[in-house]
C-alpha positions, 0 to 999 in steps of 0.5 A: 697213171702218169697221164691220169695224174697230169689231168689232176685226177689222182690228187691226194689218192694212193696209187701205184704204177710200173716201177719205171714210172713211180718217180715220174708220177711222184714228181708230176703231182706231189700230192699223189700218195705213190705206193712203191710196194704193192702191185695194185692199190684200190682206194674205192673209186680208182684202182691203180696197178703196177701190173695185170689185175687178172687175178683180182677180176678173173681169179687165180686160174686166169692169172696163171694162164695170163702169166704163162702166155706172157712169159 
């Protein structure tokens, strides 16, 4: 998300990203509405994620399989 924000594409939008980059994102463009709690934010045209969005797109079984594989 940091690169997308640097391009000016997140101005005024609610977003999230990996916890290690939330502060950098907020400093890069103060107009970005950085969300610290949710794992993903969908504002209709941009979906920002703090992690994998497998459950949203492929369902809970695929998400569990992905979690198991990553761990």
